[in-house]
C-alpha positions, 0 to 999 in steps of 0.5 A: 808683783808676780807669782810663778806660773805654769810657764816657769815665769817668776818675778823677783818680788813676791807678795804674801798675806799677813795677819789682819788683812795687811799686805807685805812685799818681800823683795829679799827672797833671793838673799840666801841663794848660794849663787849670790855674792855680798855685792849682789846681796847689797844690791838686792836689798837696795832695789827692794827698798827703792821699789817699796818706796816707789810703790808706797808699800814701805809700811803695811797697807791698811785694809780700808785704804783703796789703791786706784789700780785695784780691779774692783776700783777700776770697775767702780769708776767705769760704772760711775763714768757711765752713770755720769754720761746718763745723768748728763743726757737725762737732766737737760732733756728733763728740763727742756721737754718735761713741760711738753711731755708732762703738761700736768706737772704731776707725780702720778702713776706710771700708768698715766702717760702724761705722768709716767715720764716724770716718775721715771726721771725722778726714780733714776735720779734717786738711783744716781744720787745713791751711787754718787753718795757712795762714791763720795764716801769711797773717795775719802779712802783712795790713795794718791801719789804725792809730788815725790811719787810715793803712794799715801796710805794715811786716812788723814792724807787721803781725806785732806787731798780729796777735800782740796780737789774734788769734794766741792764739785761732788757735793754740789752734784749730789745736793738736791737743790730742787727740794729747797727751791720755790714752786717757780718752774724756772728756779726749779729747772735751774736747780736741776741744771746744777747737777751737771756739775757731775761732769767733774767726775767725767773729767776725773775718771777719763784721766785714767783712760789716757794711760790705757793700752787703748789710748787712741780708741779711748781718745776717739770715744771721748771726743765722740761722746763730747760732740754728741753731748754738746749737740744734745745740750744745744738741742735742749737749750733751743727747745727750752727758749722756744715758745710753747707748742700751742703758740708755735704753729710750725713746731706744733705741727711737727709735734702733732705729726711725729710726736715728742720723739719726732720733735726731739729729732727735729731739735737735734737736727737743728742743733747739729746744723747750727754747730756746722755753721748752717742757719736755723731750720725754722720759719720764724725763729724768736730772738732768744733762738737767734741768740742761742744760734749765734752762740752755738755757731761760735762754739761749733767753729771751735769744736769743728776745728778741734774734731778735725785736728784730733781725727787727723792725729788719731788716724796718723797715730792709729798704727804708729809703728807702721808709720815709723816703718814707712818713714824709716824705709823712705830714709833707707831707700834714699841712703841706698840710692846715694851709696849706689848699692847693687840691687841684690844688696838693696833687696836684702836690706829691705827684707831685713827691715821688713822682717824686723817689723813683722817679727818685733813690730819695731825697728829699734826696740833697744831704745824702748828698753833704755827708757825704762827704769832698771827694775822695769827693764829687768822684768821686761827683758826677763819676760821676753828672753826667759824661754831662750835663756832657759833652753840652754842647759848651762843656765837651766839650773840657775835661780831666777835672780841669775836668769834676770841678770842674764836677760839684761845682758842678752842682745837680739840680732837678725841675720839674713840667709848666707850671713856669716855669724862666726868665722873659723880662726877668729877669736871668740867674744860672744855666745849665741842662742838661736831663737828662730830660723836655722844655722849651718855649722861647717868645718875649716875644710868646708864639710857640714858638721851640723844644722842648728835650729830653735833653742840651739846654742854655740860659741860657748867653748871659746868664752870659757876655755883658754883657746878662744879661736873659733874652730868652725864656721857658722852661717845663717841658712834662713832668716834667723833671730839670734841672741848674743851674750858677750864675754864682758857681760858674762865675766861681770855675771861671774863676779856677781855669781861665782858659783855659776862659773864653776857650774858652767866650766864643768858643763863645758868639760862634759860637752868637750868629752862628749864631742871627743867621744862622738868624733872618735866613734865617727872617725872609727866608723869611717875607717871601718867603712873605708876598709870594707869598701876596699875589700869589696872592690877586691871581692868584685875584681875576684868575682869577675875573675872567677866568672871568667875562669868558670866560663872558660873551664866550662867551655874547655870541658865541653870542647874536650867532650866534643873532641872525644866523641868525634875521635871515637866516631871518626878516629881523628887525630889527637885532640888539640892543645886547648883540650889537654885538660880533661873533665876532672880538671874542669870540675876542679876549676869550677869548684874553686871558682864557686868557693871564691864566690862564696867567700866574696858573698860572705865578705859582701854581707859583712860589709853591709853589716858594718855599714849599718853599724856605722850608720847607727853611730851617726855616719851616713854614706848611702852611696857606699851602702847601695854599692855593697848591696849591689855587689852582694846581689851580684855575687849571690846571682853568680853563685847560683849560676855556678851551682846550676852549671855544675849540676847540669854537668 
């Protein structure tokens, strides 16, 4: 019975308080959802009725009825369980050792060492008695499941069930028989032993631990407590049948040297040795001690076999998922060896199983879902896949009922690196959502279109449009967890939730329009860049030509000036044909070359701006941009060189 939490989780069943402390369970809060069809509304009503019947909440629960799964009831049972263990330890110790610890048999002051032990034991007995009486009263109101699996909440039914099961044992455990016994010490001791019937509570409470999440640890602890109690009981039994300390020299010396604590440790050691099949640690045991030792050895043989068997089973089942992985890998290795697969393929298969176990701690989690009831399967899958489903914009606005249905249809898959998820040209039947890892989307000609990561989805166009052929190719770049939604399941969901299909079609139309707009912008930017690249090449050629012209003009001007000076000095013949151009013609050629360089610089600057604009629109070509910048720098350098030469002239 869940409530919506901060992570957006919610359950299809809500609980709300009612007047008078009664609790009602609402299983129909989604009936007014516009997404629901009549068939789905009837299904929700039926599921709600079934769940209320199975949980025993078909009628309001009275405030005085105690459900076993209440938190305070679990804590109460745990406290009673601890007190039962204390009582099982204290009663045999009191019967066996009180005559030695409290020889006066008095109920004197706590300050009297010889009387304090009896006072402590009697005080603890009063506390235990009060707690067990309260537990007996509470047990009359504890609900239970009948043979049909329904929780009974009638006081008459709960009281009748308790009287037919544990009432007699609980009564015998709390009745103070010693108050009605004679002053005979043997009769008084045996009346106290009857309180060990409280162990029935230990068995009753320990049954609830079997279904806990720490079942292996709880079984080990129960076994350990049982062995320790058994050893303690036999130690107390050996001390009870032993002669008094003043009549047993060997035991008397131990008690005198080590005290009563040392005596108990010696008896505990003797009991453990006998349980393990050893002889009594005693110089001259009595006949009673020998009989108890024989009985202890027989019990110890059975207990030892049971302990070893349980320990072996506990060790084997401690990490059962890893054990299953090892067994599965042995089968896989044998199968690959029989098929004679190549080494690289075998390595990929092993990586697949290793990743599946590391990520999900299971090899086949689908079998776990199949064993659950429909209601539990829906809640479990919704808890596991809700983050994945809600990350898809197509489903982000859908109600919880729709998300629960989608979670049931989701199938998880693992793809290894370079595995093909979608092939171009094939008919689409699935929609994919990336959980972990990265996938690469490529066009038909091998050009990479996009790289998708966690939360991205693809393949939805083929499920909702008429043309179901795949336009692109999708491959796994790394190990990926991919969640698949089949078209057949989606069509079934559309029948249950007709409004969802219209919302998804509108969302897909928006995505198609957005993709077309982005494609046109990208193609236009690429065309502009191509034009500017061609123009840059022409400007580069023009720049080289102007450089040659400028250099040739400058040389011709210098040569003509040199020839004129020689003619004036030496009165030589007219200048050669190469110097027919005068200085003014050379200046005009230089100015024309500088003008061409200015135009080339402007064109290069425009090309760089165009490339930056195209990059902002999502089209990147770093080589072309660097080429444009190089041409611009070269044109500027040559332009400054031209003006420098002109100023020198």
